[in-house]
Structures are given as C-alpha cells and as structure tokens.
Predicted model as a PDB file, atoms N, CA, C, CB and O in Angstrom, pLDDT in the B-factor column:
MODEL        1                                                                  
ATOM      1  N   TYR A   1     109.297  91.985 114.194  1.00 88.00           N  
ATOM      2  CA  TYR A   1     110.424  92.881 114.693  1.00 88.00           C  
ATOM      3  C   TYR A   1     111.102  92.669 116.284  1.00 88.00           C  
ATOM      4  CB  TYR A   1     109.804  94.352 114.610  1.00 88.00           C  
ATOM      5  O   TYR A   1     112.237  92.794 116.744  1.00 88.00           O  
ATOM      6  N   GLU A   2     110.069  92.369 116.720  1.00 90.00           N  
ATOM      7  CA  GLU A   2     110.287  92.069 118.324  1.00 90.00           C  
ATOM      8  C   GLU A   2     110.742  90.620 118.512  1.00 90.00           C  
ATOM      9  CB  GLU A   2     108.843  92.280 119.238  1.00 90.00           C  
ATOM     10  O   GLU A   2     111.411  90.435 119.529  1.00 90.00           O  
ATOM     11  N   ASN A   3     110.555  89.749 117.875  1.00 91.00           N  
ATOM     12  CA  ASN A   3     111.381  88.490 117.749  1.00 91.00           C  
ATOM     13  C   ASN A   3     112.801  88.392 117.242  1.00 91.00           C  
ATOM     14  CB  ASN A   3     110.718  87.689 116.959  1.00 91.00           C  
ATOM     15  O   ASN A   3     113.713  87.655 117.619  1.00 91.00           O  
ATOM     16  N   LEU A   4     112.764  89.449 116.154  1.00 93.00           N  
ATOM     17  CA  LEU A   4     114.566  89.487 115.671  1.00 93.00           C  
ATOM     18  C   LEU A   4     115.145  90.162 116.750  1.00 93.00           C  
ATOM     19  CB  LEU A   4     115.063  90.441 114.118  1.00 93.00           C  
ATOM     20  O   LEU A   4     116.269  89.819 117.118  1.00 93.00           O  
ATOM     21  N   THR A   5     114.338  91.393 117.515  1.00 94.00           N  
ATOM     22  CA  THR A   5     115.306  91.960 118.722  1.00 94.00           C  
ATOM     23  C   THR A   5     115.659  91.051 119.583  1.00 94.00           C  
ATOM     24  CB  THR A   5     114.742  93.011 119.570  1.00 94.00           C  
ATOM     25  O   THR A   5     116.805  91.031 120.032  1.00 94.00           O  
ATOM     26  N   ARG A   6     114.678  90.116 119.962  1.00 93.00           N  
ATOM     27  CA  ARG A   6     114.922  89.214 121.238  1.00 93.00           C  
ATOM     28  C   ARG A   6     116.105  88.173 120.768  1.00 93.00           C  
ATOM     29  CB  ARG A   6     113.399  88.317 121.743  1.00 93.00           C  
ATOM     30  O   ARG A   6     116.820  87.685 121.643  1.00 93.00           O  
ATOM     31  N   MET A   7     116.264  87.912 119.705  1.00 93.00           N  
ATOM     32  CA  MET A   7     117.043  86.858 119.164  1.00 93.00           C  
ATOM     33  C   MET A   7     118.463  87.373 119.209  1.00 93.00           C  
ATOM     34  CB  MET A   7     116.583  86.448 117.727  1.00 93.00           C  
ATOM     35  O   MET A   7     119.426  86.631 119.405  1.00 93.00           O  
ATOM     36  N   GLY A   8     118.576  89.052 118.962  1.00 93.00           N  
ATOM     37  CA  GLY A   8     119.892  89.426 118.913  1.00 93.00           C  
ATOM     38  C   GLY A   8     120.049  89.972 117.392  1.00 93.00           C  
ATOM     39  O   GLY A   8     121.173  90.265 116.985  1.00 93.00           O  
ATOM     40  N   PHE A   9     118.932  90.101 116.571  1.00 94.00           N  
ATOM     41  CA  PHE A   9     119.520  90.401 115.250  1.00 94.00           C  
ATOM     42  C   PHE A   9     119.120  92.117 115.201  1.00 94.00           C  
ATOM     43  CB  PHE A   9     118.757  89.318 113.867  1.00 94.00           C  
ATOM     44  O   PHE A   9     118.268  92.638 115.921  1.00 94.00           O  
ATOM     45  N   GLU A  10     119.982  92.853 114.143  1.00 93.00           N  
ATOM     46  CA  GLU A  10     119.416  94.215 113.908  1.00 93.00           C  
ATOM     47  C   GLU A  10     118.987  94.334 112.421  1.00 93.00           C  
ATOM     48  CB  GLU A  10     120.490  95.356 114.277  1.00 93.00           C  
ATOM     49  O   GLU A  10     119.671  94.141 111.416  1.00 93.00           O  
ATOM     50  N   TYR A  11     117.886  94.642 112.512  1.00 95.00           N  
ATOM     51  CA  TYR A  11     117.126  94.750 111.058  1.00 95.00           C  
ATOM     52  C   TYR A  11     117.355  96.348 110.464  1.00 95.00           C  
ATOM     53  CB  TYR A  11     115.253  94.404 111.275  1.00 95.00           C  
ATOM     54  O   TYR A  11     117.675  97.293 111.184  1.00 95.00           O  
ATOM     55  N   VAL A  12     117.163  96.412 109.274  1.00 94.00           N  
ATOM     56  CA  VAL A  12     116.848  97.411 108.323  1.00 94.00           C  
ATOM     57  C   VAL A  12     115.212  97.869 109.072  1.00 94.00           C  
ATOM     58  CB  VAL A  12     116.863  96.686 106.511  1.00 94.00           C  
ATOM     59  O   VAL A  12     114.350  97.003 109.220  1.00 94.00           O  
ATOM     60  N   PRO A  13     115.044  98.912 109.370  1.00 91.00           N  
ATOM     61  CA  PRO A  13     113.749  99.247 109.793  1.00 91.00           C  
ATOM     62  C   PRO A  13     112.982  99.456 108.120  1.00 91.00           C  
ATOM     63  CB  PRO A  13     113.805 100.775 110.946  1.00 91.00           C  
ATOM     64  O   PRO A  13     113.526 100.032 107.177  1.00 91.00           O  
ATOM     65  N   SER A  14     111.507  98.770 108.105  1.00 91.00           N  
ATOM     66  CA  SER A  14     111.300  98.524 106.517  1.00 91.00           C  
ATOM     67  C   SER A  14     109.230  99.077 106.609  1.00 91.00           C  
ATOM     68  CB  SER A  14     111.802  96.160 105.930  1.00 91.00           C  
ATOM     69  O   SER A  14     108.324  98.780 107.387  1.00 91.00           O  
ATOM     70  N   SER A  15     109.285  99.645 105.807  1.00 92.00           N  
ATOM     71  CA  SER A  15     107.762 100.096 105.656  1.00 92.00           C  
ATOM     72  C   SER A  15     107.124  99.464 104.808  1.00 92.00           C  
ATOM     73  CB  SER A  15     107.520 101.390 105.300  1.00 92.00           C  
ATOM     74  O   SER A  15     105.992  99.804 104.463  1.00 92.00           O  
ATOM     75  N   THR A  16     107.885  98.205 104.225  1.00 92.00           N  
ATOM     76  CA  THR A  16     107.473  97.512 103.324  1.00 92.00           C  
ATOM     77  C   THR A  16     106.872  95.939 103.481  1.00 92.00           C  
ATOM     78  CB  THR A  16     108.452  97.615 102.592  1.00 92.00           C  
ATOM     79  O   THR A  16     106.420  95.622 104.582  1.00 92.00           O  
ATOM     80  N   SER A  17     106.870  95.205 102.658  1.00 94.00           N  
ATOM     81  CA  SER A  17     106.083  93.621 103.177  1.00 94.00           C  
ATOM     82  C   SER A  17     107.305  92.755 103.338  1.00 94.00           C  
ATOM     83  CB  SER A  17     104.862  92.745 101.860  1.00 94.00           C  
ATOM     84  O   SER A  17     107.195  91.545 103.140  1.00 94.00           O  
ATOM     85  N   PHE A  18     108.624  93.355 103.729  1.00 95.00           N  
ATOM     86  CA  PHE A  18     109.482  92.015 104.122  1.00 95.00           C  
ATOM     87  C   PHE A  18     110.468  93.020 104.866  1.00 95.00           C  
ATOM     88  CB  PHE A  18     110.248  90.856 102.672  1.00 95.00           C  
ATOM     89  O   PHE A  18     110.457  94.233 104.652  1.00 95.00           O  
ATOM     90  N   ILE A  19     111.284  92.411 105.722  1.00 95.00           N  
ATOM     91  CA  ILE A  19     112.628  92.828 106.243  1.00 95.00           C  
ATOM     92  C   ILE A  19     113.653  92.358 106.009  1.00 95.00           C  
ATOM     93  CB  ILE A  19     112.752  92.823 107.282  1.00 95.00           C  
ATOM     94  O   ILE A  19     113.565  91.197 105.610  1.00 95.00           O  
ATOM     95  N   ILE A  20     114.974  92.889 106.104  1.00 96.00           N  
ATOM     96  CA  ILE A  20     116.176  92.423 105.706  1.00 96.00           C  
ATOM     97  C   ILE A  20     116.889  92.503 107.052  1.00 96.00           C  
ATOM     98  CB  ILE A  20     116.820  93.222 104.502  1.00 96.00           C  
ATOM     99  O   ILE A  20     116.416  93.182 107.963  1.00 96.00           O  
ATOM    100  N   PHE A  21     118.110  91.765 107.194  1.00 96.00           N  
ATOM    101  CA  PHE A  21     118.823  91.804 108.217  1.00 96.00           C  
ATOM    102  C   PHE A  21     120.032  90.836 108.151  1.00 96.00           C  
ATOM    103  CB  PHE A  21     117.998  91.602 109.264  1.00 96.00           C  
ATOM    104  O   PHE A  21     120.055  89.739 107.593  1.00 96.00           O  
ATOM    105  N   PRO A  22     121.391  91.668 109.069  1.00 95.00           N  
ATOM    106  CA  PRO A  22     122.450  90.728 108.471  1.00 95.00           C  
ATOM    107  C   PRO A  22     122.590  89.582 109.173  1.00 95.00           C  
ATOM    108  CB  PRO A  22     123.760  91.295 108.382  1.00 95.00           C  
ATOM    109  O   PRO A  22     122.290  89.749 110.355  1.00 95.00           O  
ATOM    110  N   ILE A  23     123.018  88.197 108.833  1.00 96.00           N  
ATOM    111  CA  ILE A  23     123.369  87.016 109.177  1.00 96.00           C  
ATOM    112  C   ILE A  23     124.210  86.897 109.072  1.00 96.00           C  
ATOM    113  CB  ILE A  23     123.017  86.221 108.874  1.00 96.00           C  
ATOM    114  O   ILE A  23     124.701  87.312 108.023  1.00 96.00           O  
ATOM    115  N   GLU A  24     125.257  86.097 110.268  1.00 93.00           N  
ATOM    116  CA  GLU A  24     126.585  85.260 110.466  1.00 93.00           C  
ATOM    117  C   GLU A  24     126.705  84.142 109.613  1.00 93.00           C  
ATOM    118  CB  GLU A  24     126.729  84.716 111.845  1.00 93.00           C  
ATOM    119  O   GLU A  24     127.240  83.176 110.157  1.00 93.00           O  
ATOM    120  N   MET A  25     126.367  83.988 108.438  1.00 94.00           N  
ATOM    121  CA  MET A  25     126.230  82.777 107.931  1.00 94.00           C  
ATOM    122  C   MET A  25     126.350  82.687 106.459  1.00 94.00           C  
ATOM    123  CB  MET A  25     125.076  82.290 108.348  1.00 94.00           C  
ATOM    124  O   MET A  25     125.591  83.536 105.991  1.00 94.00           O  
ATOM    125  N   GLN A  26     126.960  82.042 105.517  1.00 94.00           N  
ATOM    126  CA  GLN A  26     126.937  82.200 104.266  1.00 94.00           C  
ATOM    127  C   GLN A  26     125.784  81.796 103.634  1.00 94.00           C  
ATOM    128  CB  GLN A  26     127.900  81.676 103.787  1.00 94.00           C  
ATOM    129  O   GLN A  26     125.240  80.733 103.931  1.00 94.00           O  
ATOM    130  N   GLY A  27     125.330  82.591 102.734  1.00 94.00           N  
ATOM    131  CA  GLY A  27     123.829  82.646 102.151  1.00 94.00           C  
ATOM    132  C   GLY A  27     123.198  81.151 101.537  1.00 94.00           C  
ATOM    133  O   GLY A  27     121.988  80.955 101.647  1.00 94.00           O  
ATOM    134  N   LYS A  28     124.088  80.100 100.881  1.00 94.00           N  
ATOM    135  CA  LYS A  28     123.749  79.170  99.990  1.00 94.00           C  
ATOM    136  C   LYS A  28     123.313  78.147 101.250  1.00 94.00           C  
ATOM    137  CB  LYS A  28     125.007  78.720  98.838  1.00 94.00           C  
ATOM    138  O   LYS A  28     122.342  77.389 101.245  1.00 94.00           O  
ATOM    139  N   ALA A  29     124.376  78.344 102.421  1.00 96.00           N  
ATOM    140  CA  ALA A  29     123.913  77.236 103.803  1.00 96.00           C  
ATOM    141  C   ALA A  29     123.103  77.550 104.535  1.00 96.00           C  
ATOM    142  CB  ALA A  29     124.814  76.892 104.800  1.00 96.00           C  
ATOM    143  O   ALA A  29     122.717  76.714 105.352  1.00 96.00           O  
ATOM    144  N   PHE A  30     122.531  78.876 104.526  1.00 96.00           N  
ATOM    145  CA  PHE A  30     121.713  79.556 104.990  1.00 96.00           C  
ATOM    146  C   PHE A  30     120.345  78.929 104.466  1.00 96.00           C  
ATOM    147  CB  PHE A  30     122.026  80.902 104.696  1.00 96.00           C  
ATOM    148  O   PHE A  30     119.588  78.376 105.263  1.00 96.00           O  
ATOM    149  N   LEU A  31     120.045  79.024 103.117  1.00 96.00           N  
ATOM    150  CA  LEU A  31     118.754  78.832 102.678  1.00 96.00           C  
ATOM    151  C   LEU A  31     118.624  77.645 102.450  1.00 96.00           C  
ATOM    152  CB  LEU A  31     118.368  79.503 101.674  1.00 96.00           C  
ATOM    153  O   LEU A  31     117.518  77.336 102.005  1.00 96.00           O  
ATOM    154  N   GLU A  32     119.619  76.539 102.640  1.00 96.00           N  
ATOM    155  CA  GLU A  32     119.535  75.026 102.726  1.00 96.00           C  
ATOM    156  C   GLU A  32     119.018  74.772 103.533  1.00 96.00           C  
ATOM    157  CB  GLU A  32     120.465  74.291 102.783  1.00 96.00           C  
ATOM    158  O   GLU A  32     117.936  74.186 103.498  1.00 96.00           O  
ATOM    159  N   GLN A  33     119.865  75.278 104.978  1.00 97.00           N  
ATOM    160  CA  GLN A  33     118.941  74.585 106.284  1.00 97.00           C  
ATOM    161  C   GLN A  33     117.798  75.351 106.568  1.00 97.00           C  
ATOM    162  CB  GLN A  33     119.731  74.493 107.748  1.00 97.00           C  
ATOM    163  O   GLN A  33     116.913  74.718 107.144  1.00 97.00           O  
ATOM    164  N   MET A  34     117.510  76.795 106.276  1.00 97.00           N  
ATOM    165  CA  MET A  34     115.849  77.240 106.387  1.00 97.00           C  
ATOM    166  C   MET A  34     114.792  76.410 105.487  1.00 97.00           C  
ATOM    167  CB  MET A  34     115.656  78.883 105.859  1.00 97.00           C  
ATOM    168  O   MET A  34     113.633  76.177 105.831  1.00 97.00           O  
ATOM    169  N   THR A  35     115.521  75.920 104.015  1.00 96.00           N  
ATOM    170  CA  THR A  35     114.432  75.082 103.494  1.00 96.00           C  
ATOM    171  C   THR A  35     114.372  74.073 104.084  1.00 96.00           C  
ATOM    172  CB  THR A  35     114.440  74.758 102.268  1.00 96.00           C  
ATOM    173  O   THR A  35     113.224  73.859 104.473  1.00 96.00           O  
ATOM    174  N   THR A  36     115.219  73.165 104.406  1.00 96.00           N  
ATOM    175  CA  THR A  36     115.127  72.085 105.479  1.00 96.00           C  
ATOM    176  C   THR A  36     113.918  72.129 106.372  1.00 96.00           C  
ATOM    177  CB  THR A  36     116.318  72.156 106.369  1.00 96.00           C  
ATOM    178  O   THR A  36     113.069  71.238 106.392  1.00 96.00           O  
ATOM    179  N   GLU A  37     113.889  73.244 107.130  1.00 96.00           N  
ATOM    180  CA  GLU A  37     113.081  73.559 108.255  1.00 96.00           C  
ATOM    181  C   GLU A  37     111.620  74.047 107.438  1.00 96.00           C  
ATOM    182  CB  GLU A  37     113.881  74.817 109.298  1.00 96.00           C  
ATOM    183  O   GLU A  37     110.711  74.422 108.180  1.00 96.00           O  
ATOM    184  N   GLY A  38     111.431  74.053 106.339  1.00 96.00           N  
ATOM    185  CA  GLY A  38     110.311  74.245 105.670  1.00 96.00           C  
ATOM    186  C   GLY A  38     109.882  75.769 105.440  1.00 96.00           C  
ATOM    187  O   GLY A  38     108.698  76.105 105.404  1.00 96.00           O  
ATOM    188  N   VAL A  39     110.881  76.607 105.295  1.00 96.00           N  
ATOM    189  CA  VAL A  39     110.841  78.200 105.838  1.00 96.00           C  
ATOM    190  C   VAL A  39     111.429  78.584 104.134  1.00 96.00           C  
ATOM    191  CB  VAL A  39     112.205  78.751 107.621  1.00 96.00           C  
ATOM    192  O   VAL A  39     112.332  77.880 103.683  1.00 96.00           O  
ATOM    193  N   GLY A  40     110.916  79.590 103.374  1.00 95.00           N  
ATOM    194  CA  GLY A  40     111.576  79.867 102.132  1.00 95.00           C  
ATOM    195  C   GLY A  40     112.044  81.223 102.381  1.00 95.00           C  
ATOM    196  O   GLY A  40     111.118  81.970 102.696  1.00 95.00           O  
ATOM    197  N   VAL A  41     113.181  81.773 102.339  1.00 96.00           N  
ATOM    198  CA  VAL A  41     113.753  83.144 102.206  1.00 96.00           C  
ATOM    199  C   VAL A  41     114.227  83.364 101.302  1.00 96.00           C  
ATOM    200  CB  VAL A  41     114.527  83.539 102.924  1.00 96.00           C  
ATOM    201  O   VAL A  41     114.164  82.548 100.383  1.00 96.00           O  
ATOM    202  N   ARG A  42     114.870  84.489 101.166  1.00 96.00           N  
ATOM    203  CA  ARG A  42     116.184  85.171 100.457  1.00 96.00           C  
ATOM    204  C   ARG A  42     117.454  85.477 101.121  1.00 96.00           C  
ATOM    205  CB  ARG A  42     115.854  86.426  99.965  1.00 96.00           C  
ATOM    206  O   ARG A  42     117.512  85.965 102.250  1.00 96.00           O  
ATOM    207  N   ALA A  43     118.461  85.184 100.406  1.00 96.00           N  
ATOM    208  CA  ALA A  43     119.871  85.687 101.469  1.00 96.00           C  
ATOM    209  C   ALA A  43     120.466  86.233  99.969  1.00 96.00           C  
ATOM    210  CB  ALA A  43     121.129  84.076 102.608  1.00 96.00           C  
ATOM    211  O   ALA A  43     120.347  85.681  98.875  1.00 96.00           O  
ATOM    212  N   PHE A  44     121.118  87.457 100.290  1.00 94.00           N  
ATOM    213  CA  PHE A  44     121.965  88.077  99.447  1.00 94.00           C  
ATOM    214  C   PHE A  44     123.550  88.803 100.665  1.00 94.00           C  
ATOM    215  CB  PHE A  44     120.793  89.416  98.524  1.00 94.00           C  
ATOM    216  O   PHE A  44     123.554  89.048 101.871  1.00 94.00           O  
ATOM    217  N   GLU A  45     124.586  88.918  99.681  1.00 94.00           N  
ATOM    218  CA  GLU A  45     125.535  89.648 100.082  1.00 94.00           C  
ATOM    219  C   GLU A  45     125.983  90.565  99.306  1.00 94.00           C  
ATOM    220  CB  GLU A  45     126.376  89.033 100.413  1.00 94.00           C  
ATOM    221  O   GLU A  45     126.361  90.587  98.134  1.00 94.00           O  
ATOM    222  N   PHE A  46     125.828  91.770 100.624  1.00 90.00           N  
ATOM    223  CA  PHE A  46     126.208  93.128  99.990  1.00 90.00           C  
ATOM    224  C   PHE A  46     126.897  93.623 101.266  1.00 90.00           C  
ATOM    225  CB  PHE A  46     124.857  94.170  99.376  1.00 90.00           C  
ATOM    226  O   PHE A  46     126.769  93.178 102.407  1.00 90.00           O  
ATOM    227  N   TYR A  47     127.673  94.661 100.823  1.00 87.00           N  
ATOM    228  CA  TYR A  47     128.057  95.557 101.962  1.00 87.00           C  
ATOM    229  C   TYR A  47     129.073  94.396 102.786  1.00 87.00           C  
ATOM    230  CB  TYR A  47     126.526  96.202 102.954  1.00 87.00           C  
ATOM    231  O   TYR A  47     129.147  94.355 104.014  1.00 87.00           O  
ATOM    232  N   GLY A  48     129.676  93.663 102.051  1.00 91.00           N  
ATOM    233  CA  GLY A  48     130.820  92.929 102.818  1.00 91.00           C  
ATOM    234  C   GLY A  48     130.157  91.648 103.675  1.00 91.00           C  
ATOM    235  O   GLY A  48     130.850  90.719 104.091  1.00 91.00           O  
ATOM    236  N   LYS A  49     128.587  91.752 103.890  1.00 93.00           N  
ATOM    237  CA  LYS A  49     127.753  90.927 104.878  1.00 93.00           C  
ATOM    238  C   LYS A  49     126.912  90.211 104.120  1.00 93.00           C  
ATOM    239  CB  LYS A  49     126.957  91.699 105.905  1.00 93.00           C  
ATOM    240  O   LYS A  49     126.450  90.707 103.093  1.00 93.00           O  
ATOM    241  N   ASN A  50     126.633  89.100 104.468  1.00 96.00           N  
ATOM    242  CA  ASN A  50     125.449  88.170 104.210  1.00 96.00           C  
ATOM    243  C   ASN A  50     123.726  88.392 104.864  1.00 96.00           C  
ATOM    244  CB  ASN A  50     126.028  86.811 104.795  1.00 96.00           C  
ATOM    245  O   ASN A  50     123.420  88.403 106.057  1.00 96.00           O  
ATOM    246  N   TRP A  51     123.147  88.492 104.130  1.00 97.00           N  
ATOM    247  CA  TRP A  51     121.780  89.354 104.751  1.00 97.00           C  
ATOM    248  C   TRP A  51     120.654  88.102 104.323  1.00 97.00           C  
ATOM    249  CB  TRP A  51     121.375  91.268 103.772  1.00 97.00           C  
ATOM    250  O   TRP A  51     120.710  87.239 103.448  1.00 97.00           O  
ATOM    251  N   CYS A  52     119.569  88.439 105.404  1.00 97.00           N  
ATOM    252  CA  CYS A  52     118.169  87.561 104.827  1.00 97.00           C  
ATOM    253  C   CYS A  52     117.352  88.533 104.607  1.00 97.00           C  
ATOM    254  CB  CYS A  52     117.377  86.442 105.829  1.00 97.00           C  
ATOM    255  O   CYS A  52     117.281  89.579 105.252  1.00 97.00           O  
ATOM    256  N   ARG A  53     116.605  88.157 103.535  1.00 97.00           N  
ATOM    257  CA  ARG A  53     115.285  88.988 103.477  1.00 97.00           C  
ATOM    258  C   ARG A  53     113.923  88.142 103.779  1.00 97.00           C  
ATOM    259  CB  ARG A  53     115.154  89.639 101.971  1.00 97.00           C  
ATOM    260  O   ARG A  53     113.629  87.155 103.105  1.00 97.00           O  
ATOM    261  N   VAL A  54     113.331  88.493 104.571  1.00 96.00           N  
ATOM    262  CA  VAL A  54     111.659  87.768 104.708  1.00 96.00           C  
ATOM    263  C   VAL A  54     110.763  88.470 104.493  1.00 96.00           C  
ATOM    264  CB  VAL A  54     111.159  87.258 105.966  1.00 96.00           C  
ATOM    265  O   VAL A  54     110.696  89.648 104.844  1.00 96.00           O  
ATOM    266  N   SER A  55     109.704  87.684 103.712  1.00 95.00           N  
ATOM    267  CA  SER A  55     108.546  88.625 103.400  1.00 95.00           C  
ATOM    268  C   SER A  55     107.634  88.409 104.281  1.00 95.00           C  
ATOM    269  CB  SER A  55     107.938  88.517 102.101  1.00 95.00           C  
ATOM    270  O   SER A  55     107.626  87.226 104.621  1.00 95.00           O  
ATOM    271  N   MET A  56     106.530  89.318 105.017  1.00 92.00           N  
ATOM    272  CA  MET A  56     105.740  89.070 105.909  1.00 92.00           C  
ATOM    273  C   MET A  56     104.500  88.228 105.619  1.00 92.00           C  
ATOM    274  CB  MET A  56     105.482  90.162 106.364  1.00 92.00           C  
ATOM    275  O   MET A  56     103.683  88.553 104.757  1.00 92.00           O  
ATOM    276  N   GLY A  57     104.401  87.207 106.323  1.00 92.00           N  
ATOM    277  CA  GLY A  57     103.045  86.217 106.119  1.00 92.00           C  
ATOM    278  C   GLY A  57     102.198  86.331 107.045  1.00 92.00           C  
ATOM    279  O   GLY A  57     102.081  87.429 107.588  1.00 92.00           O  
ATOM    280  N   THR A  58     101.305  85.105 107.507  1.00 95.00           N  
ATOM    281  CA  THR A  58     100.354  84.902 108.039  1.00 95.00           C  
ATOM    282  C   THR A  58     100.970  85.021 109.614  1.00 95.00           C  
ATOM    283  CB  THR A  58      99.704  83.659 107.482  1.00 95.00           C  
ATOM    284  O   THR A  58     102.198  85.063 109.701  1.00 95.00           O  
ATOM    285  N   MET A  59     100.249  85.071 110.743  1.00 94.00           N  
ATOM    286  CA  MET A  59     101.296  84.801 112.307  1.00 94.00           C  
ATOM    287  C   MET A  59     101.469  83.345 112.240  1.00 94.00           C  
ATOM    288  CB  MET A  59     100.459  85.236 114.093  1.00 94.00           C  
ATOM    289  O   MET A  59     102.314  83.058 113.088  1.00 94.00           O  
ATOM    290  N   ASP A  60     101.112  82.412 111.698  1.00 95.00           N  
ATOM    291  CA  ASP A  60     101.545  81.001 111.735  1.00 95.00           C  
ATOM    292  C   ASP A  60     102.693  80.731 111.038  1.00 95.00           C  
ATOM    293  CB  ASP A  60     100.591  80.144 111.257  1.00 95.00           C  
ATOM    294  O   ASP A  60     103.525  79.928 111.460  1.00 95.00           O  
ATOM    295  N   GLU A  61     102.875  81.636 109.480  1.00 95.00           N  
ATOM    296  CA  GLU A  61     103.979  81.238 109.036  1.00 95.00           C  
ATOM    297  C   GLU A  61     105.260  82.204 109.560  1.00 95.00           C  
ATOM    298  CB  GLU A  61     103.787  81.158 107.581  1.00 95.00           C  
ATOM    299  O   GLU A  61     106.404  81.785 109.387  1.00 95.00           O  
ATOM    300  N   MET A  62     105.066  83.321 110.112  1.00 94.00           N  
ATOM    301  CA  MET A  62     105.976  84.250 110.786  1.00 94.00           C  
ATOM    302  C   MET A  62     106.534  83.486 112.515  1.00 94.00           C  
ATOM    303  CB  MET A  62     104.955  85.890 110.941  1.00 94.00           C  
ATOM    304  O   MET A  62     107.503  83.892 113.157  1.00 94.00           O  
ATOM    305  N   LYS A  63     105.887  82.688 112.804  1.00 95.00           N  
ATOM    306  CA  LYS A  63     105.968  81.678 113.818  1.00 95.00           C  
ATOM    307  C   LYS A  63     106.974  80.595 113.347  1.00 95.00           C  
ATOM    308  CB  LYS A  63     104.554  81.072 114.109  1.00 95.00           C  
ATOM    309  O   LYS A  63     108.049  80.450 113.930  1.00 95.00           O  
ATOM    310  N   LEU A  64     106.677  79.974 112.477  1.00 96.00           N  
ATOM    311  CA  LEU A  64     107.431  78.782 111.769  1.00 96.00           C  
ATOM    312  C   LEU A  64     108.835  79.551 111.379  1.00 96.00           C  
ATOM    313  CB  LEU A  64     106.511  78.096 110.264  1.00 96.00           C  
ATOM    314  O   LEU A  64     109.907  79.094 111.775  1.00 96.00           O  
ATOM    315  N   PHE A  65     108.775  80.577 110.693  1.00 96.00           N  
ATOM    316  CA  PHE A  65     109.749  81.393 110.262  1.00 96.00           C  
ATOM    317  C   PHE A  65     110.821  81.562 111.146  1.00 96.00           C  
ATOM    318  CB  PHE A  65     109.260  82.537 109.953  1.00 96.00           C  
ATOM    319  O   PHE A  65     111.948  81.210 110.798  1.00 96.00           O  
ATOM    320  N   THR A  66     110.542  82.227 112.630  1.00 95.00           N  
ATOM    321  CA  THR A  66     111.383  82.631 113.890  1.00 95.00           C  
ATOM    322  C   THR A  66     111.738  81.525 114.648  1.00 95.00           C  
ATOM    323  CB  THR A  66     110.679  83.569 114.821  1.00 95.00           C  
ATOM    324  O   THR A  66     112.761  81.692 115.312  1.00 95.00           O  
ATOM    325  N   ALA A  67     111.037  80.128 114.776  1.00 96.00           N  
ATOM    326  CA  ALA A  67     111.266  79.022 115.094  1.00 96.00           C  
ATOM    327  C   ALA A  67     112.405  78.481 114.500  1.00 96.00           C  
ATOM    328  CB  ALA A  67     110.296  78.396 114.934  1.00 96.00           C  
ATOM    329  O   ALA A  67     113.348  78.127 115.207  1.00 96.00           O  
ATOM    330  N   ALA A  68     112.444  78.330 112.796  1.00 97.00           N  
ATOM    331  CA  ALA A  68     113.447  77.913 111.802  1.00 97.00           C  
ATOM    332  C   ALA A  68     114.886  78.692 112.124  1.00 97.00           C  
ATOM    333  CB  ALA A  68     112.867  78.276 110.260  1.00 97.00           C  
ATOM    334  O   ALA A  68     115.950  78.097 112.295  1.00 97.00           O  
ATOM    335  N   LEU A  69     114.723  80.037 112.169  1.00 96.00           N  
ATOM    336  CA  LEU A  69     115.536  80.701 112.418  1.00 96.00           C  
ATOM    337  C   LEU A  69     116.549  80.681 113.796  1.00 96.00           C  
ATOM    338  CB  LEU A  69     114.913  81.593 112.216  1.00 96.00           C  
ATOM    339  O   LEU A  69     117.737  80.994 113.875  1.00 96.00           O  
ATOM    340  N   GLY A  70     115.736  80.256 114.709  1.00 95.00           N  
ATOM    341  CA  GLY A  70     116.355  79.331 115.899  1.00 95.00           C  
ATOM    342  C   GLY A  70     117.129  78.706 116.090  1.00 95.00           C  
ATOM    343  O   GLY A  70     118.088  78.674 116.861  1.00 95.00           O  
ATOM    344  N   LYS A  71     116.516  77.819 114.947  1.00 96.00           N  
ATOM    345  CA  LYS A  71     117.523  76.583 114.950  1.00 96.00           C  
ATOM    346  C   LYS A  71     118.696  76.685 114.248  1.00 96.00           C  
ATOM    347  CB  LYS A  71     116.956  75.412 114.428  1.00 96.00           C  
ATOM    348  O   LYS A  71     119.736  76.071 114.486  1.00 96.00           O  
ATOM    349  N   VAL A  72     118.482  77.530 113.318  1.00 96.00           N  
ATOM    350  CA  VAL A  72     119.422  77.752 112.337  1.00 96.00           C  
ATOM    351  C   VAL A  72     120.797  78.715 112.635  1.00 96.00           C  
ATOM    352  CB  VAL A  72     118.624  78.306 111.270  1.00 96.00           C  
ATOM    353  O   VAL A  72     121.934  78.572 112.185  1.00 96.00           O  
ATOM    354  N   LEU A  73     120.408  79.465 113.309  1.00 91.00           N  
ATOM    355  CA  LEU A  73     121.310  80.995 113.594  1.00 91.00           C  
ATOM    356  C   LEU A  73     121.586  81.253 115.071  1.00 91.00           C  
ATOM    357  CB  LEU A  73     120.399  82.454 113.068  1.00 91.00           C  
ATOM    358  O   LEU A  73     122.604  81.767 115.535  1.00 91.00           O  
ATOM    359  N   VAL A  74     120.574  80.837 115.701  1.00 73.00           N  
ATOM    360  CA  VAL A  74     121.001  80.934 117.112  1.00 73.00           C  
ATOM    361  C   VAL A  74     121.349  79.891 118.242  1.00 73.00           C  
ATOM    362  CB  VAL A  74     120.132  81.548 117.581  1.00 73.00           C  
ATOM    363  O   VAL A  74     121.685  80.281 119.361  1.00 73.00           O  
TER     364      VAL A  74                                                      
ENDMDL                                                                          
END                                                                             
C-alpha cells in the first residue's frame, strides 16, 4: 500500500490476498509491458476505467512488482 500511495495510485482497500487499483493504460498493453518486466498481473475494465489486480507475494516479488510498475506506468 505504501508504495502504491507513494507512486500516486489510489487503491481499493482490501482484506484479501490482492490489491486492485485503477491504471491510466489499456489493459492489454499494460499486461504485455508488465510481462516483459517479468511480472504477472491481471487487468480489467469496469466502471469505465482500466484496473490492475495484483496478488500478494513474497517481499522480493512485491519489490519486483513495484519496480516494474514504476517503469511501465510512472
């Protein structure tokens, strides 16, 4: 949560094993670029917005996710 907030993303608060937040990129392009960075996430379109869903992983996996997100979206 801290990294998403620091990067300027507003996420949906969750008590589950994943976080979902809106992104300013088409889902297919986002998935392709994140995959190129070695990160698997999900992308959805609902409520007229594109969203990313990321499952919680190990600390190293989450560091990889935030680094890739910074390259792709920030």
